[in-house]
N, C-alpha and C positions, 0 to 999 in steps of 0.2 A: 504494500500500500504506500502511495506517495503522500508527502505532506501537502497541505493545501497550496493553491497556486501562489498565494501571497508569500508564503515561506519559501517556495521554490525560487522565486525571483528576488528575494530579499537580500540587500546588502547588509550584513549583520553589523551591529555595534561591536567593535573589537577592542577591549581594554588592552593597555600595554602589558607586556610581560611583567609579572611580579617577581623580578629576580631576587628581591630582598629576602624572600622566603627560602631561597636556596643557600643563603649564607648562614652558617651555624651560629655565629656570634654576632648579635645585633648591637653590641655595646657602643661602638664608635660610629654607628651609621646615622646619617641624616636622611630621612625619607621625606623628600620634598616633591614627589611626583603625583600624588593623588589628592592633595589639598586637605589631608587630615590634620588634626591637631598634632603638633610636634611634641607635646607633653602628654603624659598619662592623664586620665580623668581624675577627679578629686578623690582624696583618700576616703571620703564618705561613700563614694560609689564603690570603690574596691571593697570596703568593709561590708556594705550591703550585699554585694555579690557573694562574698565569702560566707556570710550568714545564710544566704539563700541556698548555697551549695551544701551547707551542713544540715539543713532540715530535710524532711522526708517527702518533699513535694515534687521531685523531678519525674516521678511516675504519673503525675496528674497532668491533664491538659492545662494550658495557661488560663488565667482569669480572662473571661470573655467580655467583661464589662468593668474595667478598672476605673471606678469613679474617683479614686484618689489621684490617679494620673491625669484624668480629664480635668479635675478641679485645679490641679497645679498648672496645667496648660492654660486654663481659663484665666487664672491669675496672671500668668506670664504674658499672654497675648492680649489681655483686657477684652476678651470676647466671651460670650456665654458658652457653656460647654456644649450646647446644642449645635453650635457652629464649628465644632472641632471633632476630628476623628483621627485615631492613630492607625498607622500601617507599618508593615515590615519593610521600612525604608521609603523614601520619597520616590525611588524608582518603582517600587511596588504600587504606590499610590497613583503614579502616572498610568500604569497598566489598567488599574481599575477605572480611572477617570475615562480612559479611552473606551473601555468596554461599556460603560454606563452612558456616556454622553456623545458617542460618535458611532457611525455606521460605516460599513465598507462602501467605498466610493466617495465619502466625504473628503473635503479638502482641509488640510491643516497648514496654516501659515507658520513657518518657523523663522524666527529672527536669527540670522546667521552671520558669522560663525558662532556656534554655541555647543552646548553639551549634546552629544549625538545620540544618546540612548533613547530619548523621546522620539526622535525620528524613526529609529529602528522599531520601537514598540508600535508606533502608528502605522508604518508601512506593513508590519507583520499582521495587522488586522485589516488590511485592505484600504487604508486611507491614502490619499494622494498628498504628497508633501510639495508645497510651493514655498520657495525660499526668498525671503526679503534680505538682501545682503547689505550690511551696514558699511559705513566708511570708518575702518579701523575701530569698529565697535560702536561708533556713534550713529544714532538713528536720525535721519532727516524725516521729521514727522509728517510734513506735507506729502512727501513722496510715499510714505507708508500708508497714509490715508488714501491716496489715489490707488495704491497697490491693492488695498482691501476692497475698494469699490470695484475694481476691474476683475479681481480674482474671486471675490465672494466666498471666502473660506467659511467653514462651519466652526472652526476652532483656530486659536492662535497660541503658540508657545513662546514664551520669552523668559529668559533667565536674568534676574536683577538682584545684585550686580551680575553682569554677564560672565559666563565661563566659556572661553578662556581669556577674554580680553581684560576682564576686571572692570569694565565700564559700568558706571551707575547711571541708569536711564532716568529721564525726567518723569517722575511719577505724576505730575500734573498733566503733562501731555498724554501720558498713557491713560490716565483716568478719563480724559476727554474722549479718547477713542473707545474705551470701554462703554461709556455712556452713549456714544453715537451709534455704535454697532451692537445693539442689544441682541441681535440674532447670532453673534459670534461668541463662543465660550472662550474666555481668556484664561489661559493657564499661566500663572506667574510663579516661577520657580525661585523661591527666596532662600536657597540653600546657604547663601553667604550673608544673610540678613544681619547677623550679630556683628559683623565687621564694619557695617555702614550705618546701621540704626534706622534705615529708611524702609518703610513698608507700606503696602496698601491694605493692611489688616483692618484699619479703621473704617473702610467703606464696605467691608464684607457683608455685614448684616442686611444691608439694603441694596446689594448688587448681585442679582441672581446669575449673571453671566461672568462671574469671577470665581476662580478657584486658586488658592495659594497653597503651594506645597513647601514644607520645611523639613529639616533633618536634624538629628542629634549627632551626625557623623563628623561635623566640622568643628564648630566652637566648643561643643560639649565633649568632644573626644571619645565618642562611643561608636566609632565606625564599625567595629567588629560585631556590635550587637544588632545592627541593621534595624533601626527604628526611626520613623519619621511621622509626620502628621499633616493633615489637610485642614485649611480654614476656608469655609464657604457658608452660604446660607443654610439654615436648618433644613430647608426643603432639599437642597443638594446633598447634604450629609445623609438625610434619610434615603435618598435615591442610591447613594453609594453603598449604604448598609444593606440594601436589598441583595447585593451581590457579594459584598465583602465577607470573607470567612473570619469570624471573630476570634477563632482560636489560632490564627496565624501569627499573632504577636507573641514571641517566646516569653516565658515567665521571666527569665533573666534579663531580657531586654526591657521589660516593664519595670523591674526592680531597679535597673541601672538608670533609666530615665527619671524615675521618681526621685532617686537619691541625687541626681544631677540638678533637678529643679528645686529640690529642698536646700541645695547649697549653691544657689545661683551666683553668689559672690565669687566663687572659684572661677567660674566661666568668665565672668566680667573682668576679673583680674588678668586672666589669660589673654582676653581680647585686648586689654590695654597693652600687654607685653607685645602682642603681635603688631599693634599699631605703632609702637615705638620701633620695633624691628622693621616695619614697612617704611617708616619715615627715614630711618638710617639707610636702608638698602636702596631706596629710590634715589637718595642723594648721592650715594657712592656710584650707582649705575650711571647716573647723569654725568659723572666725571670720567667714565670709561669711554674710550674711542670706539667708533664703528657700531654702536648699539642704538637701536630705536626702542625706547621704553614706552609701553602703553600706560596711560593713566589708569590707576586701579583703586578701587574702594573695597577690595576683598582681601583674603589672606593668601594672595598669590600675585605674581607679576608676569606679564606676557612680554616677550622680547623678540625683536627681529635682529638677526645677526647672521652674516654670510656663512659663518662657520659654526652654526648652532648645533649641528649633529656632532661635530668634533668636540664641541664644548660639553655636550651631554656625556660623551664617552670619556673625556678627561675627568670630569667630576665623578663619574661612576668609579673610575680607578682610585679615587680618593674616598670612596664609600659615601658619596653624596649623590642621591638619585633625584633627577629632575625629569620633566616630561618633554620628550621630543615631539614636535608637532609637524614634522616634515610630511606626514601622510595627509595632512589637511592644508597646511600653509607652509610652503618651502621656506627654509631659513628661519623658522620660528621655534621657540621653546617656551615652556612655562615653568616657573619656579615657585613652589609654595613658600610662604613666609612664616617663620617662627619667631623666636625671641631675638633680641638684638645680638646676644652672644652667638647664637646659631648663625645669624646672617653675616656676622663678622667673619666667621669661618668660611662661608660660601664666597663672600666678597674677596677674601684673601686668595683663594684658589682661582677665582675667575680673573682677577687682576694678573696673576701669574700666567694664566693661559693666554690672555689677550696680549700681554707684553711680549710673549714668546712667539706670537703669531701675527 
């Protein structure tokens, strides 16, 4: 039996090789290729997970209605819990959103370049992707307006801040489009919200054509636990829950997310460190020759450099892993940002490489 026609013709989303897992000793490694936190989660998270492992609940299915987690998210997002739902990662949330709010043959507008997994999930369900290409990550809003009128998509996906460019899009301009095109479902991926503090969450309760997705994988440092959440109207959350399998959020993921939200100051302190690291790193990069540095409001920086692939290989030899973007944009790479001390190490080796080349 053959897979369905959409899968047969699909260009899959291919994550880069996770070479770091092949290295036995991770002590001196800087993992800056997937935009995860560069530090472990809070000690309270680790303690909560240890306690959870010591009890006798691993043979039970997870809590299918974790009111504690939803209430903590309600406090954090300043939205009623009826406008929030958890998923086993924001990637998983995207898949459910596509199943519930789109049909095969629908068109989805993707603001490009961006995180490619949504495109793959959409095309795998028979949606047609139409790409609106930005100018180095910056949207020309009048042109996007015209593009939406002429292409008439049923859905739009935008990452804000954008991945990989780090661009923070104008939320006022985006809100105007959301209000104008009530027949388009806008999916706003706010995976990097904590690093910029700008969100559309405040318009969620009265905006039925808006769905925001977020994750615990970045600022909260819980990437391995695979947990995220959706913000939308209560009616949209109800629709998602008609299909969502409530037992798909692992028990340990729920425990970790609760502990992280109960110790929000730890995350906020880490974000401050990243912003300090970002300020330092951008300043140093600006002094290096032959680099084009994209403006960023996220925990990563996007670079154009003629020898980007060689730079990736050189840094890997120093056990610093960054993302090579040659498969999408030639001569580009992306570097996750950690603490100032971590970025000083990266800058030192980058300067060595550029000086020698």
